[in-house]
Chimera marker file (.cmm) of the C-alpha trace (Angstrom):
<marker_set name="trace">
<marker id="1" x="-100.502" y="48.485" z="43.648" r="1" g="1" b="0" radius="0.5"/>
<marker id="2" x="-101.641" y="47.211" z="40.272" r="1" g="1" b="0" radius="0.5"/>
<marker id="3" x="-99.500" y="49.776" z="38.467" r="1" g="1" b="0" radius="0.5"/>
<marker id="4" x="-96.415" y="48.656" z="40.324" r="1" g="1" b="0" radius="0.5"/>
<marker id="5" x="-97.273" y="44.979" z="39.866" r="1" g="1" b="0" radius="0.5"/>
<marker id="6" x="-97.563" y="45.547" z="36.117" r="1" g="1" b="0" radius="0.5"/>
<marker id="7" x="-93.804" y="46.168" z="36.075" r="1" g="1" b="0" radius="0.5"/>
<marker id="8" x="-92.959" y="42.812" z="37.673" r="1" g="1" b="0" radius="0.5"/>
<marker id="9" x="-91.772" y="39.815" z="35.646" r="1" g="1" b="0" radius="0.5"/>
<marker id="10" x="-94.775" y="38.005" z="34.101" r="1" g="1" b="0" radius="0.5"/>
<marker id="11" x="-94.703" y="34.938" z="36.360" r="1" g="1" b="0" radius="0.5"/>
<marker id="12" x="-94.552" y="37.075" z="39.506" r="1" g="1" b="0" radius="0.5"/>
<marker id="13" x="-97.008" y="39.631" z="38.153" r="1" g="1" b="0" radius="0.5"/>
<marker id="14" x="-99.716" y="37.048" z="37.487" r="1" g="1" b="0" radius="0.5"/>
<marker id="15" x="-99.487" y="35.642" z="41.009" r="1" g="1" b="0" radius="0.5"/>
<marker id="16" x="-99.448" y="39.000" z="42.771" r="1" g="1" b="0" radius="0.5"/>
<marker id="17" x="-102.386" y="40.319" z="40.748" r="1" g="1" b="0" radius="0.5"/>
<marker id="18" x="-104.447" y="37.398" z="42.047" r="1" g="1" b="0" radius="0.5"/>
<marker id="19" x="-103.490" y="38.410" z="45.589" r="1" g="1" b="0" radius="0.5"/>
<marker id="20" x="-104.355" y="42.053" z="44.879" r="1" g="1" b="0" radius="0.5"/>
<marker id="21" x="-107.734" y="41.053" z="43.445" r="1" g="1" b="0" radius="0.5"/>
<marker id="22" x="-108.476" y="38.964" z="46.535" r="1" g="1" b="0" radius="0.5"/>
<marker id="23" x="-107.616" y="41.915" z="48.781" r="1" g="1" b="0" radius="0.5"/>
<marker id="24" x="-109.805" y="44.229" z="46.691" r="1" g="1" b="0" radius="0.5"/>
<marker id="25" x="-112.706" y="41.791" z="46.925" r="1" g="1" b="0" radius="0.5"/>
<marker id="26" x="-112.412" y="41.540" z="50.693" r="1" g="1" b="0" radius="0.5"/>
<marker id="27" x="-112.097" y="45.279" z="51.341" r="1" g="1" b="0" radius="0.5"/>
<marker id="28" x="-115.199" y="45.966" z="49.258" r="1" g="1" b="0" radius="0.5"/>
<marker id="29" x="-117.227" y="43.949" z="51.740" r="1" g="1" b="0" radius="0.5"/>
<marker id="30" x="-118.651" y="45.581" z="54.857" r="1" g="1" b="0" radius="0.5"/>
<marker id="31" x="-116.054" y="45.487" z="57.609" r="1" g="1" b="0" radius="0.5"/>
<marker id="32" x="-117.957" y="42.948" z="59.693" r="1" g="1" b="0" radius="0.5"/>
<marker id="33" x="-118.090" y="40.530" z="56.719" r="1" g="1" b="0" radius="0.5"/>
<marker id="34" x="-114.407" y="40.688" z="55.798" r="1" g="1" b="0" radius="0.5"/>
<marker id="35" x="-112.337" y="37.567" z="56.178" r="1" g="1" b="0" radius="0.5"/>
<marker id="36" x="-109.383" y="38.958" z="58.111" r="1" g="1" b="0" radius="0.5"/>
<marker id="37" x="-107.495" y="35.681" z="57.862" r="1" g="1" b="0" radius="0.5"/>
<marker id="38" x="-107.739" y="35.788" z="54.069" r="1" g="1" b="0" radius="0.5"/>
<marker id="39" x="-106.741" y="39.463" z="54.028" r="1" g="1" b="0" radius="0.5"/>
<marker id="40" x="-103.745" y="38.802" z="56.242" r="1" g="1" b="0" radius="0.5"/>
<marker id="41" x="-102.620" y="35.859" z="54.110" r="1" g="1" b="0" radius="0.5"/>
<marker id="42" x="-102.905" y="37.814" z="50.858" r="1" g="1" b="0" radius="0.5"/>
<marker id="43" x="-101.214" y="40.906" z="52.273" r="1" g="1" b="0" radius="0.5"/>
<marker id="44" x="-98.369" y="38.771" z="53.616" r="1" g="1" b="0" radius="0.5"/>
<marker id="45" x="-97.966" y="37.222" z="50.156" r="1" g="1" b="0" radius="0.5"/>
<marker id="46" x="-97.833" y="40.688" z="48.586" r="1" g="1" b="0" radius="0.5"/>
<marker id="47" x="-95.272" y="41.870" z="51.130" r="1" g="1" b="0" radius="0.5"/>
<marker id="48" x="-93.153" y="38.730" z="50.687" r="1" g="1" b="0" radius="0.5"/>
<marker id="49" x="-93.140" y="39.220" z="46.919" r="1" g="1" b="0" radius="0.5"/>
<marker id="50" x="-92.176" y="42.871" z="47.276" r="1" g="1" b="0" radius="0.5"/>
<marker id="51" x="-89.319" y="41.963" z="49.603" r="1" g="1" b="0" radius="0.5"/>
<marker id="52" x="-88.111" y="39.197" z="47.286" r="1" g="1" b="0" radius="0.5"/>
<marker id="53" x="-88.040" y="41.607" z="44.356" r="1" g="1" b="0" radius="0.5"/>
<marker id="54" x="-86.655" y="44.620" z="46.218" r="1" g="1" b="0" radius="0.5"/>
<marker id="55" x="-83.826" y="42.884" z="48.061" r="1" g="1" b="0" radius="0.5"/>
<marker id="56" x="-81.727" y="42.124" z="44.960" r="1" g="1" b="0" radius="0.5"/>
<marker id="57" x="-82.380" y="45.640" z="43.640" r="1" g="1" b="0" radius="0.5"/>
<marker id="58" x="-81.147" y="47.170" z="46.884" r="1" g="1" b="0" radius="0.5"/>
<marker id="59" x="-78.128" y="44.881" z="46.748" r="1" g="1" b="0" radius="0.5"/>
<marker id="60" x="-77.310" y="45.945" z="43.205" r="1" g="1" b="0" radius="0.5"/>
<marker id="61" x="-77.667" y="49.604" z="44.133" r="1" g="1" b="0" radius="0.5"/>
<marker id="62" x="-75.203" y="49.098" z="46.981" r="1" g="1" b="0" radius="0.5"/>
<marker id="63" x="-72.856" y="47.213" z="44.646" r="1" g="1" b="0" radius="0.5"/>
<marker id="64" x="-72.965" y="50.023" z="42.077" r="1" g="1" b="0" radius="0.5"/>
<marker id="65" x="-72.433" y="52.658" z="44.765" r="1" g="1" b="0" radius="0.5"/>
<marker id="66" x="-69.382" y="50.769" z="46.022" r="1" g="1" b="0" radius="0.5"/>
<marker id="67" x="-67.948" y="50.688" z="42.497" r="1" g="1" b="0" radius="0.5"/>
<marker id="68" x="-68.563" y="54.425" z="42.096" r="1" g="1" b="0" radius="0.5"/>
<marker id="69" x="-66.932" y="55.151" z="45.466" r="1" g="1" b="0" radius="0.5"/>
<marker id="70" x="-63.927" y="53.046" z="44.516" r="1" g="1" b="0" radius="0.5"/>
<marker id="71" x="-63.551" y="54.842" z="41.186" r="1" g="1" b="0" radius="0.5"/>
<marker id="72" x="-63.681" y="58.185" z="43.002" r="1" g="1" b="0" radius="0.5"/>
<marker id="73" x="-61.038" y="57.065" z="45.508" r="1" g="1" b="0" radius="0.5"/>
<marker id="74" x="-58.811" y="55.929" z="42.652" r="1" g="1" b="0" radius="0.5"/>
<marker id="75" x="-59.318" y="59.184" z="40.772" r="1" g="1" b="0" radius="0.5"/>
<marker id="76" x="-60.954" y="57.429" z="37.844" r="1" g="1" b="0" radius="0.5"/>
<marker id="77" x="-63.736" y="59.424" z="36.248" r="1" g="1" b="0" radius="0.5"/>
<marker id="78" x="-66.677" y="57.308" z="35.201" r="1" g="1" b="0" radius="0.5"/>
<marker id="79" x="-69.449" y="58.554" z="32.970" r="1" g="1" b="0" radius="0.5"/>
<marker id="80" x="-72.622" y="56.730" z="33.923" r="1" g="1" b="0" radius="0.5"/>
<marker id="81" x="-75.151" y="55.813" z="31.246" r="1" g="1" b="0" radius="0.5"/>
<marker id="82" x="-78.497" y="57.529" z="31.565" r="1" g="1" b="0" radius="0.5"/>
<marker id="83" x="-81.399" y="55.452" z="32.837" r="1" g="1" b="0" radius="0.5"/>
<marker id="84" x="-84.162" y="54.833" z="30.316" r="1" g="1" b="0" radius="0.5"/>
<link id1="1" id2="2" r="1" g="1" b="0" radius="0.2"/>
<link id1="2" id2="3" r="1" g="1" b="0" radius="0.2"/>
<link id1="3" id2="4" r="1" g="1" b="0" radius="0.2"/>
<link id1="4" id2="5" r="1" g="1" b="0" radius="0.2"/>
<link id1="5" id2="6" r="1" g="1" b="0" radius="0.2"/>
<link id1="6" id2="7" r="1" g="1" b="0" radius="0.2"/>
<link id1="7" id2="8" r="1" g="1" b="0" radius="0.2"/>
<link id1="8" id2="9" r="1" g="1" b="0" radius="0.2"/>
<link id1="9" id2="10" r="1" g="1" b="0" radius="0.2"/>
<link id1="10" id2="11" r="1" g="1" b="0" radius="0.2"/>
<link id1="11" id2="12" r="1" g="1" b="0" radius="0.2"/>
<link id1="12" id2="13" r="1" g="1" b="0" radius="0.2"/>
<link id1="13" id2="14" r="1" g="1" b="0" radius="0.2"/>
<link id1="14" id2="15" r="1" g="1" b="0" radius="0.2"/>
<link id1="15" id2="16" r="1" g="1" b="0" radius="0.2"/>
<link id1="16" id2="17" r="1" g="1" b="0" radius="0.2"/>
<link id1="17" id2="18" r="1" g="1" b="0" radius="0.2"/>
<link id1="18" id2="19" r="1" g="1" b="0" radius="0.2"/>
<link id1="19" id2="20" r="1" g="1" b="0" radius="0.2"/>
<link id1="20" id2="21" r="1" g="1" b="0" radius="0.2"/>
<link id1="21" id2="22" r="1" g="1" b="0" radius="0.2"/>
<link id1="22" id2="23" r="1" g="1" b="0" radius="0.2"/>
<link id1="23" id2="24" r="1" g="1" b="0" radius="0.2"/>
<link id1="24" id2="25" r="1" g="1" b="0" radius="0.2"/>
<link id1="25" id2="26" r="1" g="1" b="0" radius="0.2"/>
<link id1="26" id2="27" r="1" g="1" b="0" radius="0.2"/>
<link id1="27" id2="28" r="1" g="1" b="0" radius="0.2"/>
<link id1="28" id2="29" r="1" g="1" b="0" radius="0.2"/>
<link id1="29" id2="30" r="1" g="1" b="0" radius="0.2"/>
<link id1="30" id2="31" r="1" g="1" b="0" radius="0.2"/>
<link id1="31" id2="32" r="1" g="1" b="0" radius="0.2"/>
<link id1="32" id2="33" r="1" g="1" b="0" radius="0.2"/>
<link id1="33" id2="34" r="1" g="1" b="0" radius="0.2"/>
<link id1="34" id2="35" r="1" g="1" b="0" radius="0.2"/>
<link id1="35" id2="36" r="1" g="1" b="0" radius="0.2"/>
<link id1="36" id2="37" r="1" g="1" b="0" radius="0.2"/>
<link id1="37" id2="38" r="1" g="1" b="0" radius="0.2"/>
<link id1="38" id2="39" r="1" g="1" b="0" radius="0.2"/>
<link id1="39" id2="40" r="1" g="1" b="0" radius="0.2"/>
<link id1="40" id2="41" r="1" g="1" b="0" radius="0.2"/>
<link id1="41" id2="42" r="1" g="1" b="0" radius="0.2"/>
<link id1="42" id2="43" r="1" g="1" b="0" radius="0.2"/>
<link id1="43" id2="44" r="1" g="1" b="0" radius="0.2"/>
<link id1="44" id2="45" r="1" g="1" b="0" radius="0.2"/>
<link id1="45" id2="46" r="1" g="1" b="0" radius="0.2"/>
<link id1="46" id2="47" r="1" g="1" b="0" radius="0.2"/>
<link id1="47" id2="48" r="1" g="1" b="0" radius="0.2"/>
<link id1="48" id2="49" r="1" g="1" b="0" radius="0.2"/>
<link id1="49" id2="50" r="1" g="1" b="0" radius="0.2"/>
<link id1="50" id2="51" r="1" g="1" b="0" radius="0.2"/>
<link id1="51" id2="52" r="1" g="1" b="0" radius="0.2"/>
<link id1="52" id2="53" r="1" g="1" b="0" radius="0.2"/>
<link id1="53" id2="54" r="1" g="1" b="0" radius="0.2"/>
<link id1="54" id2="55" r="1" g="1" b="0" radius="0.2"/>
<link id1="55" id2="56" r="1" g="1" b="0" radius="0.2"/>
<link id1="56" id2="57" r="1" g="1" b="0" radius="0.2"/>
<link id1="57" id2="58" r="1" g="1" b="0" radius="0.2"/>
<link id1="58" id2="59" r="1" g="1" b="0" radius="0.2"/>
<link id1="59" id2="60" r="1" g="1" b="0" radius="0.2"/>
<link id1="60" id2="61" r="1" g="1" b="0" radius="0.2"/>
<link id1="61" id2="62" r="1" g="1" b="0" radius="0.2"/>
<link id1="62" id2="63" r="1" g="1" b="0" radius="0.2"/>
<link id1="63" id2="64" r="1" g="1" b="0" radius="0.2"/>
<link id1="64" id2="65" r="1" g="1" b="0" radius="0.2"/>
<link id1="65" id2="66" r="1" g="1" b="0" radius="0.2"/>
<link id1="66" id2="67" r="1" g="1" b="0" radius="0.2"/>
<link id1="67" id2="68" r="1" g="1" b="0" radius="0.2"/>
<link id1="68" id2="69" r="1" g="1" b="0" radius="0.2"/>
<link id1="69" id2="70" r="1" g="1" b="0" radius="0.2"/>
<link id1="70" id2="71" r="1" g="1" b="0" radius="0.2"/>
<link id1="71" id2="72" r="1" g="1" b="0" radius="0.2"/>
<link id1="72" id2="73" r="1" g="1" b="0" radius="0.2"/>
<link id1="73" id2="74" r="1" g="1" b="0" radius="0.2"/>
<link id1="74" id2="75" r="1" g="1" b="0" radius="0.2"/>
<link id1="75" id2="76" r="1" g="1" b="0" radius="0.2"/>
<link id1="76" id2="77" r="1" g="1" b="0" radius="0.2"/>
<link id1="77" id2="78" r="1" g="1" b="0" radius="0.2"/>
<link id1="78" id2="79" r="1" g="1" b="0" radius="0.2"/>
<link id1="79" id2="80" r="1" g="1" b="0" radius="0.2"/>
<link id1="80" id2="81" r="1" g="1" b="0" radius="0.2"/>
<link id1="81" id2="82" r="1" g="1" b="0" radius="0.2"/>
<link id1="82" id2="83" r="1" g="1" b="0" radius="0.2"/>
<link id1="83" id2="84" r="1" g="1" b="0" radius="0.2"/>
</marker_set>
């Protein structure tokens, strides 16, 4: 999770790393000493952040695919730039 979080924008990355650290701290404890409420809260924050970041990306992918489909339907050949 840390490797993925490292790719996030700095303001988001800093917040999510705190959540990840809290989860790591809790899961290192014996199971009967874990604060499940804290774990749930931190995991929900991580999931919410992932959804907030992924939703626009999925939307842009759909947008690009629609443009590609339209170009194909119109018989216009498009050379896509390579991803770096």
